[in-house]
TIRO-2110 file (N, C-alpha, C; in Angstrom, 1 decimal):
// TIRO-2110
4.0, 13.7, -4.1, N, 1, A
3.9, 12.2, -4.1, CA, 1, A
4.2, 11.7, -2.7, C, 1, A
3.6, 10.6, -2.3, N, 2, A
3.8, 10.0, -1.0, CA, 2, A
5.3, 9.5, -0.9, C, 2, A
6.0, 10.0, 0.1, N, 3, A
7.4, 9.7, 0.3, CA, 3, A
7.7, 8.2, 0.3, C, 3, A
6.9, 7.4, 1.0, N, 4, A
7.1, 6.0, 1.1, CA, 4, A
7.0, 5.3, -0.2, C, 4, A
6.0, 5.7, -1.0, N, 5, A
5.8, 5.2, -2.3, CA, 5, A
7.0, 5.6, -3.2, C, 5, A
7.5, 6.8, -3.0, N, 6, A
8.6, 7.2, -3.9, CA, 6, A
9.9, 6.4, -3.5, C, 6, A
10.1, 6.1, -2.3, N, 7, A
11.2, 5.2, -1.9, CA, 7, A
11.1, 3.9, -2.5, C, 7, A
9.8, 3.3, -2.5, N, 8, A
9.6, 2.0, -3.1, CA, 8, A
9.8, 2.1, -4.6, C, 8, A
9.3, 3.1, -5.3, N, 9, A
9.5, 3.3, -6.7, CA, 9, A
11.0, 3.4, -7.0, C, 9, A
11.7, 4.1, -6.2, N, 10, A
13.2, 4.3, -6.5, CA, 10, A
13.9, 2.9, -6.3, C, 10, A
13.5, 2.2, -5.3, N, 11, A
14.1, 0.9, -5.1, CA, 11, A
13.8, -0.1, -6.2, C, 11, A
12.5, -0.2, -6.7, N, 12, A
12.2, -1.1, -7.8, CA, 12, A
12.9, -0.7, -9.1, C, 12, A
13.0, 0.6, -9.3, N, 13, A
13.7, 1.1, -10.5, CA, 13, A
15.2, 0.8, -10.4, C, 13, A
15.8, 0.9, -9.2, N, 14, A
17.2, 0.6, -9.1, CA, 14, A
17.5, -0.9, -9.2, C, 14, A
16.5, -1.7, -8.7, N, 15, A
16.6, -3.2, -8.9, CA, 15, A
16.6, -3.5, -10.4, C, 15, A
15.7, -2.9, -11.1, N, 16, A
15.6, -3.1, -12.6, CA, 16, A
16.9, -2.7, -13.3, C, 16, A
17.4, -1.6, -12.9, N, 17, A
18.7, -1.1, -13.5, CA, 17, A
19.8, -2.1, -13.2, C, 17, A
19.9, -2.5, -11.9, N, 18, A
20.9, -3.5, -11.5, CA, 18, A
20.8, -4.8, -12.3, C, 18, A
19.6, -5.3, -12.5, N, 19, A
19.4, -6.5, -13.3, CA, 19, A
19.7, -6.3, -14.8, C, 19, A
19.3, -5.2, -15.3, N, 20, A
19.6, -4.9, -16.8, CA, 20, A
21.0, -4.8, -17.0, C, 20, A
21.7, -4.0, -16.2, N, 21, A
23.2, -3.7, -16.4, CA, 21, A
24.0, -5.0, -16.0, C, 21, A
23.6, -5.6, -14.9, N, 22, A
24.4, -6.8, -14.5, CA, 22, A
24.2, -8.1, -15.2, C, 22, A
23.0, -8.2, -15.8, N, 23, A
22.6, -9.5, -16.4, CA, 23, A
22.4, -9.3, -17.9, C, 23, A
21.5, -8.5, -18.3, N, 24, A
21.1, -8.4, -19.7, CA, 24, A
22.2, -7.8, -20.5, C, 24, A
22.6, -6.6, -20.2, N, 25, A
23.6, -5.9, -21.0, CA, 25, A
24.9, -6.6, -21.0, C, 25, A
25.2, -7.2, -19.8, N, 26, A
26.5, -7.9, -19.7, CA, 26, A
26.5, -9.2, -20.6, C, 26, A
25.3, -9.9, -20.6, N, 27, A
25.2, -11.1, -21.5, CA, 27, A
25.2, -10.7, -23.0, C, 27, A
24.7, -9.6, -23.3, N, 28, A
24.6, -9.2, -24.7, CA, 28, A
25.5, -7.9, -24.9, C, 28, A
26.7, -8.0, -24.4, N, 29, A
27.6, -6.9, -24.4, CA, 29, A
27.9, -6.5, -25.9, C, 29, A
28.0, -7.4, -26.8, N, 30, A
28.3, -7.0, -28.2, CA, 30, A
27.2, -6.1, -28.8, C, 30, A
26.0, -6.3, -28.3, N, 31, A
24.9, -5.5, -28.8, CA, 31, A
24.9, -4.0, -28.3, C, 31, A
25.5, -3.9, -27.1, N, 32, A
25.4, -2.6, -26.4, CA, 32, A
26.8, -1.9, -26.4, C, 32, A
27.9, -2.7, -26.4, N, 33, A
29.2, -2.1, -26.5, CA, 33, A
29.9, -1.6, -25.2, C, 33, A
29.2, -1.6, -24.1, N, 34, A
29.8, -1.2, -22.9, CA, 34, A
30.5, -2.3, -22.3, C, 34, A
31.7, -2.2, -21.8, N, 35, A
32.5, -3.3, -21.2, CA, 35, A
31.8, -3.9, -20.0, C, 35, A
31.9, -5.2, -19.8, N, 36, A
31.2, -5.9, -18.7, CA, 36, A
31.7, -5.3, -17.3, C, 36, A
33.0, -4.9, -17.2, N, 37, A
33.5, -4.4, -16.0, CA, 37, A
32.7, -3.1, -15.6, C, 37, A
32.4, -2.2, -16.5, N, 38, A
31.7, -1.0, -16.3, CA, 38, A
30.2, -1.3, -15.9, C, 38, A
29.6, -2.3, -16.7, N, 39, A
28.3, -2.7, -16.4, CA, 39, A
28.1, -3.3, -15.0, C, 39, A
29.1, -4.0, -14.5, N, 40, A
29.1, -4.6, -13.2, CA, 40, A
29.2, -3.5, -12.1, C, 40, A
30.0, -2.5, -12.4, N, 41, A
30.1, -1.3, -11.5, CA, 41, A
28.8, -0.6, -11.4, C, 41, A
28.2, -0.3, -12.5, N, 42, A
26.9, 0.4, -12.5, CA, 42, A
25.8, -0.5, -11.8, C, 42, A
25.9, -1.8, -12.1, N, 43, A
24.9, -2.7, -11.5, CA, 43, A
25.1, -2.7, -9.9, C, 43, A
26.3, -2.8, -9.5, N, 44, A
26.5, -2.8, -8.0, CA, 44, A
26.0, -1.5, -7.3, C, 44, A
26.3, -0.4, -8.0, N, 45, A
25.8, 0.9, -7.4, CA, 45, A
24.3, 0.9, -7.4, C, 45, A
23.7, 0.5, -8.5, N, 46, A
22.2, 0.5, -8.5, CA, 46, A
21.6, -0.5, -7.4, C, 46, A
22.3, -1.6, -7.2, N, 47, A
21.8, -2.5, -6.2, CA, 47, A
21.9, -1.9, -4.8, C, 47, A
23.0, -1.2, -4.6, N, 48, A
23.2, -0.5, -3.3, CA, 48, A
22.1, 0.6, -3.1, C, 48, A
21.8, 1.3, -4.2, N, 49, A
20.7, 2.3, -4.1, CA, 49, A
19.4, 1.6, -3.8, C, 49, A
19.1, 0.5, -4.4, N, 50, A
17.9, -0.2, -4.2, CA, 50, A
17.8, -0.7, -2.8, C, 50, A
18.9, -1.1, -2.2, N, 51, A
18.9, -1.5, -0.8, CA, 51, A
18.6, -0.3, 0.1, C, 51, A
19.2, 0.8, -0.2, N, 52, A
19.0, 2.0, 0.6, CA, 52, A
17.6, 2.4, 0.6, C, 52, A
17.0, 2.5, -0.6, N, 53, A
15.6, 2.9, -0.8, CA, 53, A
14.6, 2.0, -0.1, C, 53, A
14.8, 0.7, -0.2, N, 54, A
13.9, -0.2, 0.4, CA, 54, A
14.0, -0.2, 1.9, C, 54, A
15.2, 0.1, 2.4, N, 55, A
15.3, 0.3, 3.9, CA, 55, A
14.6, 1.5, 4.3, C, 55, A
14.7, 2.6, 3.5, N, 56, A
14.0, 3.8, 3.8, CA, 56, A
12.5, 3.6, 3.8, C, 56, A
12.0, 2.8, 2.8, N, 57, A
10.6, 2.5, 2.7, CA, 57, A
10.1, 1.8, 4.0, C, 57, A
10.8, 0.9, 4.5, N, 58, A
10.4, 0.1, 5.6, CA, 58, A
10.7, 0.8, 7.0, C, 58, A
11.8, 1.5, 7.1, N, 59, A
12.2, 2.0, 8.4, CA, 59, A
12.2, 3.5, 8.7, C, 59, A
12.1, 4.3, 7.7, N, 60, A
12.2, 5.8, 7.9, CA, 60, A
10.8, 6.2, 8.3, C, 60, A
10.7, 7.0, 9.4, N, 61, A
9.4, 7.6, 9.8, CA, 61, A
9.2, 9.0, 9.3, C, 61, A
9.0, 9.9, 10.3, N, 62, A
8.6, 11.3, 9.9, CA, 62, A
9.8, 12.1, 9.4, C, 62, A
11.0, 11.7, 9.8, N, 63, A
12.2, 12.4, 9.3, CA, 63, A
12.8, 11.9, 8.0, C, 63, A
12.0, 11.8, 7.0, N, 64, A
12.4, 11.2, 5.8, CA, 64, A
13.0, 12.1, 4.8, C, 64, A
12.9, 13.4, 5.0, N, 65, A
13.4, 14.4, 4.0, CA, 65, A
14.9, 14.3, 3.7, C, 65, A
15.7, 14.2, 4.7, N, 66, A
17.1, 14.1, 4.4, CA, 66, A
17.5, 12.8, 3.6, C, 66, A
16.8, 11.8, 3.9, N, 67, A
17.0, 10.5, 3.2, CA, 67, A
16.5, 10.6, 1.7, C, 67, A
15.4, 11.3, 1.5, N, 68, A
14.9, 11.5, 0.2, CA, 68, A
15.9, 12.4, -0.6, C, 68, A
16.4, 13.4, 0.0, N, 69, A
17.4, 14.3, -0.7, CA, 69, A
18.7, 13.5, -1.0, C, 69, A
19.1, 12.6, 0.0, N, 70, A
20.3, 11.8, -0.2, CA, 70, A
20.2, 10.9, -1.4, C, 70, A
19.1, 10.2, -1.6, N, 71, A
18.9, 9.3, -2.7, CA, 71, A
18.8, 10.1, -4.0, C, 71, A
18.2, 11.3, -4.0, N, 72, A
18.1, 12.1, -5.2, CA, 72, A
19.5, 12.5, -5.6, C, 72, A
20.4, 13.0, -4.7, N, 73, A
21.7, 13.3, -5.0, CA, 73, A
22.6, 12.1, -5.4, C, 73, A
22.3, 11.0, -4.8, N, 74, A
23.0, 9.8, -5.2, CA, 74, A
22.6, 9.4, -6.7, C, 74, A
21.4, 9.6, -7.0, N, 75, A
20.9, 9.3, -8.4, CA, 75, A
21.6, 10.3, -9.3, C, 75, A
21.7, 11.5, -8.9, N, 76, A
22.4, 12.5, -9.8, CA, 76, A
23.9, 12.1, -10.0, C, 76, A
24.5, 11.6, -8.9, N, 77, A
25.9, 11.1, -9.0, CA, 77, A
26.0, 9.9, -10.0, C, 77, A
25.0, 9.0, -9.9, N, 78, A
25.0, 7.9, -10.8, CA, 78, A
24.8, 8.3, -12.2, C, 78, A
24.0, 9.3, -12.5, N, 79, A
23.8, 9.9, -13.8, CA, 79, A
25.2, 10.4, -14.3, C, 79, A
25.8, 11.2, -13.5, N, 80, A
27.1, 11.8, -13.9, CA, 80, A
28.1, 10.7, -14.2, C, 80, A
28.2, 9.6, -13.4, N, 81, A
29.1, 8.5, -13.6, CA, 81, A
28.8, 7.8, -14.9, C, 81, A
27.5, 7.6, -15.2, N, 82, A
27.0, 6.9, -16.4, CA, 82, A
27.4, 7.8, -17.6, C, 82, A
27.2, 9.1, -17.5, N, 83, A
27.6, 9.9, -18.6, CA, 83, A
29.1, 9.9, -18.9, C, 83, A
29.9, 9.8, -17.8, N, 84, A
31.3, 9.7, -17.9, CA, 84, A
31.7, 8.4, -18.6, C, 84, A
31.1, 7.3, -18.2, N, 85, A
31.4, 6.0, -18.8, CA, 85, A
31.0, 6.0, -20.3, C, 85, A
29.9, 6.6, -20.6, N, 86, A
29.4, 6.7, -22.0, CA, 86, A
30.5, 7.5, -22.9, C, 86, A
30.9, 8.6, -22.3, N, 87, A
31.9, 9.3, -23.1, CA, 87, A
33.3, 8.6, -23.2, C, 87, A
33.6, 7.9, -22.1, N, 88, A
34.9, 7.2, -22.1, CA, 88, A
34.9, 6.0, -23.0, C, 88, A
33.7, 5.4, -23.2, N, 89, A
33.6, 4.2, -24.0, CA, 89, A
32.8, 4.4, -25.3, C, 89, A
32.7, 5.7, -25.6, N, 90, A
31.9, 6.1, -26.8, CA, 90, A
32.2, 5.3, -28.0, C, 90, A
33.5, 5.2, -28.3, N, 91, A
33.9, 4.5, -29.6, CA, 91, A
33.4, 3.0, -29.7, C, 91, A
33.2, 2.4, -28.6, N, 92, A
32.8, 1.0, -28.6, CA, 92, A
31.3, 0.8, -28.3, C, 92, A
30.6, 1.9, -27.8, N, 93, A
29.2, 1.8, -27.5, CA, 93, A
28.4, 1.9, -28.7, C, 93, A
27.5, 1.0, -28.9, N, 94, A
26.6, 0.9, -30.1, CA, 94, A
25.4, 1.9, -29.9, C, 94, A
24.7, 2.1, -31.0, N, 95, A
23.5, 2.9, -31.0, CA, 95, A
22.5, 2.4, -30.0, C, 95, A
22.4, 1.1, -29.9, N, 96, A
21.5, 0.5, -29.0, CA, 96, A
21.9, 0.8, -27.5, C, 96, A
23.2, 0.7, -27.3, N, 97, A
23.8, 1.0, -26.0, CA, 97, A
23.6, 2.5, -25.6, C, 97, A
23.8, 3.4, -26.6, N, 98, A
23.6, 4.8, -26.3, CA, 98, A
22.1, 5.1, -26.1, C, 98, A
21.2, 4.4, -26.8, N, 99, A
19.8, 4.6, -26.6, CA, 99, A
19.4, 4.1, -25.2, C, 99, A
19.9, 3.0, -24.8, N, 100, A
19.6, 2.5, -23.5, CA, 100, A
20.0, 3.4, -22.4, C, 100, A
21.3, 3.9, -22.5, N, 101, A
21.8, 4.8, -21.4, CA, 101, A
21.1, 6.1, -21.4, C, 101, A
20.7, 6.6, -22.6, N, 102, A
20.0, 7.9, -22.7, CA, 102, A
18.6, 7.7, -22.0, C, 102, A
17.9, 6.6, -22.3, N, 103, A
16.6, 6.3, -21.7, CA, 103, A
16.7, 6.2, -20.2, C, 103, A
17.7, 5.5, -19.8, N, 104, A
18.0, 5.3, -18.3, CA, 104, A
18.2, 6.7, -17.6, C, 104, A
19.0, 7.5, -18.3, N, 105, A
19.3, 8.8, -17.7, CA, 105, A
18.0, 9.7, -17.6, C, 105, A
17.2, 9.6, -18.6, N, 106, A
16.0, 10.4, -18.6, CA, 106, A
15.1, 10.0, -17.5, C, 106, A
14.9, 8.7, -17.3, N, 107, A
14.0, 8.2, -16.3, CA, 107, A
14.6, 8.6, -14.9, C, 107, A
15.9, 8.4, -14.7, N, 108, A
16.5, 8.7, -13.4, CA, 108, A
16.4, 10.2, -13.1, C, 108, A
16.7, 11.0, -14.1, N, 109, A
16.6, 12.5, -13.8, CA, 109, A
15.2, 12.9, -13.5, C, 109, A
14.2, 12.3, -14.2, N, 110, A
12.8, 12.6, -13.8, CA, 110, A
12.5, 12.2, -12.4, C, 110, A
13.0, 11.0, -12.0, N, 111, A
12.7, 10.5, -10.7, CA, 111, A
13.4, 11.4, -9.6, C, 111, A
14.6, 11.8, -9.9, N, 112, A
15.3, 12.7, -8.9, CA, 112, A
14.7, 14.0, -8.8, C, 112, A
14.2, 14.6, -9.8, N, 113, A
13.5, 15.9, -9.8, CA, 113, A
12.2, 15.7, -8.9, C, 113, A
11.5, 14.6, -9.1, N, 114, A
10.3, 14.4, -8.3, CA, 114, A
10.7, 14.2, -6.8, C, 114, A
11.8, 13.5, -6.6, N, 115, A
12.3, 13.3, -5.2, CA, 115, A
12.6, 14.6, -4.5, C, 115, A
13.3, 15.5, -5.2, N, 116, A
13.7, 16.8, -4.7, CA, 116, A
12.5, 17.7, -4.5, C, 116, A
11.6, 17.7, -5.4, N, 117, A
10.4, 18.5, -5.3, CA, 117, A
9.5, 18.0, -4.1, C, 117, A
9.4, 16.6, -4.0, N, 118, A
8.6, 16.1, -2.9, CA, 118, A
9.2, 16.5, -1.5, C, 118, A
10.6, 16.4, -1.4, N, 119, A
11.2, 16.8, -0.1, CA, 119, A
11.1, 18.2, 0.1, C, 119, A
11.2, 19.1, -0.9, N, 120, A
11.0, 20.5, -0.7, CA, 120, A
9.6, 20.9, -0.4, C, 120, A
8.7, 20.3, -1.2, N, 121, A
7.3, 20.6, -1.1, CA, 121, A
6.8, 20.3, 0.4, C, 121, A
7.1, 19.1, 0.8, N, 122, A
6.6, 18.7, 2.1, CA, 122, A
7.4, 19.4, 3.2, C, 122, A
8.6, 19.8, 3.0, N, 123, A
9.4, 20.6, 4.0, CA, 123, A
8.8, 21.9, 4.2, C, 123, A
8.2, 22.5, 3.2, N, 124, A
7.6, 23.8, 3.3, CA, 124, A
6.2, 23.8, 4.0, C, 124, A
5.8, 22.6, 4.2, N, 125, A
4.5, 22.5, 4.9, CA, 125, A
3.3, 22.6, 4.0, C, 125, A
3.5, 22.5, 2.8, N, 126, A
2.4, 22.6, 1.8, CA, 126, A
1.6, 21.3, 1.6, C, 126, A
END
C-alpha cells in the first residue's frame, strides 16, 4: 500500500476513534459501561496518533519507514491499553461496550499489520 495513503488512513481512523470515545461513548456511557475518564484517556491518545499520522502524511519524505513502524507499534500499545481497560472495567462494561472495543481492536490490529508489512515490504526493495 502507498505509505502516504496509509498515514492518511491511520489519521482518519484515529480521528474517528477519538470522536467516538470522547463524544459518543462518553455521552452514552450507560449504554457502553466504560467510565468517562477512561474514554477521555483513550480519546486523547487517539487524537495524538491522528496528529502524528497526518503530520507524517504531509511532511515525511523518502525516510518514512521508521515513522510507519512507530505508528504501528503505537497502535499496538493502544490495543494493549484498551484490553487492559476492558479487563479492569469488565464488570461495568456492557455487551455493546465489549462489542465496540472488540471491533475497534480488530480494525486497529488489521491496520497495524498492514503498516508493518508495508514498511517491511518496501524496505526489502520489493
